[in-house]
C-alpha positions as CSV (number, residue, x, y, z in Angstrom):
1,M,203.6,-43.5,69.3
2,K,203.2,-39.8,69.8
3,L,201.8,-38.4,73.0
4,Y,200.3,-34.9,72.7
5,F,200.5,-33.1,76.1
6,A,200.2,-29.8,77.9
7,P,202.0,-29.0,81.1
8,N,199.8,-29.2,84.3
9,A,197.2,-31.2,82.5
10,C,195.8,-34.7,82.8
11,S,198.0,-35.8,79.9
12,L,200.6,-36.3,82.6
13,A,198.9,-39.7,83.5
14,P,199.6,-41.5,80.2
15,H,203.0,-39.8,80.1
16,I,203.8,-41.5,83.4
17,I,202.5,-44.8,82.2
18,L,204.5,-44.7,79.0
19,R,207.6,-44.3,81.0
20,E,206.6,-46.9,83.6
21,L,206.2,-49.5,80.8
22,G,209.3,-48.4,78.9
23,L,207.3,-48.0,75.7
24,P,208.9,-45.9,72.9
25,F,207.1,-42.6,72.2
26,A,207.6,-39.0,71.1
27,L,206.4,-36.3,73.4
28,I,204.8,-33.4,71.6
29,R,203.7,-30.2,73.5
30,V,200.4,-28.5,72.7
31,N,199.5,-24.9,73.4
32,N,196.1,-25.1,75.1
33,Q,195.2,-21.6,74.0
34,S,196.4,-21.4,70.4
35,K,195.9,-25.2,69.8
36,R,199.2,-25.4,68.0
37,T,201.6,-28.2,68.5
38,A,205.3,-28.3,68.8
39,D,205.6,-29.9,65.4
40,G,203.6,-27.1,63.8
41,R,200.2,-28.7,63.4
42,D,196.7,-27.6,64.3
43,F,195.8,-29.7,67.3
44,Y,192.1,-29.8,66.2
45,Q,193.3,-31.8,63.2
46,I,194.6,-34.4,65.6
47,N,191.9,-34.3,68.2
48,P,188.7,-32.4,67.1
49,K,187.7,-32.2,70.8
50,G,190.6,-29.8,71.2
51,Y,192.1,-31.1,74.5
52,V,194.9,-33.3,75.6
53,A,195.7,-36.1,76.0
54,A,195.9,-37.6,72.6
55,L,197.9,-40.6,71.7
56,Q,198.7,-41.2,68.0
57,L,199.5,-44.9,67.3
58,P,202.0,-46.0,64.6
59,D,199.2,-46.7,62.1
60,G,197.8,-43.1,62.5
61,T,194.9,-44.0,64.8
62,V,194.4,-41.3,67.5
63,L,193.2,-42.3,70.9
64,T,191.6,-39.7,73.2
65,E,190.2,-39.7,76.7
66,G,192.7,-40.4,79.5
67,A,191.0,-43.5,81.0
68,A,190.9,-45.2,77.6
69,I,194.5,-44.3,76.7
70,L,195.7,-45.6,80.1
71,Q,194.0,-48.9,79.6
72,Y,195.3,-49.3,76.1
73,L,198.8,-48.7,77.3
74,A,198.5,-51.1,80.2
75,D,197.3,-53.8,77.8
76,Q,200.4,-53.4,75.7
77,R,202.5,-54.8,78.5
78,P,200.1,-56.9,80.6
79,E,203.1,-58.5,82.4
80,A,203.8,-55.2,84.1
81,G,200.5,-55.5,86.1
82,L,199.4,-51.9,85.8
83,A,195.8,-53.1,85.1
84,P,194.0,-56.4,85.6
85,L,193.4,-58.4,82.4
86,N,190.6,-57.1,80.2
87,G,187.3,-59.0,80.7
88,T,187.9,-59.8,84.4
89,L,185.9,-58.5,87.3
90,E,189.0,-56.8,88.6
91,R,189.3,-54.9,85.4
92,T,185.7,-53.7,85.8
93,L,186.5,-52.6,89.4
94,L,189.5,-50.6,88.0
95,Q,187.3,-49.0,85.4
96,A,184.9,-48.0,88.2
97,Q,187.7,-46.3,90.0
98,L,188.9,-44.5,86.9
99,N,185.4,-43.3,86.3
100,F,185.3,-42.0,89.9
101,I,188.5,-40.1,89.5
102,G,187.3,-38.7,86.1
103,S,183.8,-37.7,87.1
104,E,184.0,-36.9,90.8
105,L,187.5,-35.4,91.0
106,H,188.7,-34.3,87.5
107,A,185.4,-33.0,86.3
108,A,184.7,-31.3,89.6
109,M,188.1,-29.6,89.7
110,S,188.0,-28.3,86.1
111,P,185.6,-25.4,86.7
112,L,187.9,-24.1,89.4
113,F,190.4,-23.1,86.6
114,D,187.7,-20.7,85.2
115,S,188.4,-17.1,86.3
116,A,184.8,-16.2,85.2
117,I,183.3,-18.3,87.9
118,A,182.6,-16.4,91.1
119,E,184.6,-17.4,94.2
120,P,181.4,-18.3,96.3
121,V,180.5,-20.8,93.6
122,K,184.0,-22.2,93.6
123,D,183.7,-22.6,97.4
124,L,180.6,-24.8,96.9
125,L,182.5,-26.9,94.4
126,R,185.4,-27.3,96.9
127,S,182.9,-28.4,99.5
128,K,181.7,-31.1,97.2
129,L,185.2,-32.1,96.5
130,A,186.0,-32.3,100.2
131,R,183.4,-35.0,100.6
132,R,184.8,-37.0,97.7
133,L,188.3,-36.6,99.0
134,G,187.2,-37.7,102.4
135,Y,185.8,-40.9,100.9
136,L,189.0,-41.5,98.9
137,D,191.2,-40.9,101.9
138,Q,189.4,-43.6,103.9
139,A,189.4,-46.0,101.0
140,M,193.2,-45.6,100.5
141,A,194.1,-45.7,104.1
142,A,195.1,-49.4,104.2
143,S,196.7,-50.0,100.8
144,G,198.0,-46.5,100.0
145,Y,196.9,-46.8,96.4
146,A,193.9,-45.8,94.4
147,F,193.2,-49.4,93.3
148,G,194.4,-52.6,94.9
149,D,197.6,-52.8,96.9
150,R,200.2,-51.8,94.3
151,F,200.7,-49.0,91.7
152,S,198.3,-49.0,88.8
153,I,197.1,-46.8,86.0
154,A,194.6,-45.4,88.4
155,D,197.4,-44.0,90.5
156,A,198.9,-42.1,87.6
157,Y,195.5,-40.5,86.9
158,L,194.8,-39.7,90.5
159,F,198.3,-38.2,91.0
160,S,197.9,-36.0,87.9
161,V,194.6,-34.6,89.1
162,L,195.7,-34.1,92.7
163,G,198.6,-32.1,91.3
164,W,196.2,-29.2,90.8
165,S,195.2,-28.9,94.4
166,E,197.5,-26.1,95.5
167,Q,196.8,-24.0,92.4
168,L,193.0,-24.5,92.9
169,K,193.1,-23.8,96.7
170,I,192.1,-27.3,97.6
171,D,193.4,-28.0,101.1
172,L,194.6,-31.6,101.5
173,G,195.6,-31.2,105.1
174,A,192.8,-33.3,106.4
175,Y,193.6,-36.3,104.2
176,P,196.7,-38.1,105.5
177,A,196.4,-41.1,103.2
178,I,196.2,-38.8,100.2
179,R,199.2,-36.8,101.3
180,R,201.2,-40.1,101.7
181,F,200.1,-41.2,98.3
182,R,201.3,-38.1,96.6
183,A,204.7,-38.3,98.2
184,T,205.0,-42.0,97.4
185,V,204.0,-41.6,93.7
186,A,206.1,-38.4,93.3
187,A,209.2,-40.4,94.1
188,R,208.7,-43.0,91.4
189,P,211.4,-42.7,88.7
190,A,208.9,-42.6,85.9
191,V,207.0,-39.7,87.6
192,V,210.2,-37.8,88.2
193,E,211.3,-38.3,84.5
194,A,207.8,-37.3,83.2
195,L,207.7,-34.1,85.2
196,R,211.2,-33.2,84.2
197,A,210.5,-33.8,80.5
198,E,207.4,-31.7,80.6
199,A,209.1,-28.9,82.4
200,E,211.9,-28.9,79.9
201,A,209.8,-29.0,76.7
202,P,210.0,-25.7,74.9
203,A,206.9,-23.6,74.9
204,V,204.7,-23.5,71.9
205,A,203.3,-20.2,70.5
């Protein structure tokens, strides 16, 4: 498999899961501005949507959209327990949490990267995010994880998105469960390895 990624992007989540599962893969960096890849390709030819993550399977099929990629990977090694079995109620509940992270956190944070958006508008977006983070902090207080009482694919996604908080001036000081979560997940060997590999990947013009 080939994982197309960009540093400081949500592609970190499937990268973490690939390492958690010990699946063989090649890591290929993408320049988000030029849309060129480290192996010299036009990224639009791989994913016409133009954004990471994209996972190319051995047969050439390309999977896009983080939540879909994460579930596909978890299903390759179901014994690892990173997602409930497909078709179960628990899997549907996990999908609901992935959707919450994607629509209420990831999508809400993305506009904050845009320098063309006025700061007062960004402050309104941060206020909305504060409510969502407050809900999440309470929901995670007992278990310490985004879904269930152990690490899952939802945690890889949430960790990746929360990693933008400092850059986007999102204060997590009021959310003790979220802060503990970040520290716990950051210490996992697969996370350490993924972050190191992305930092060491040569830049792409």
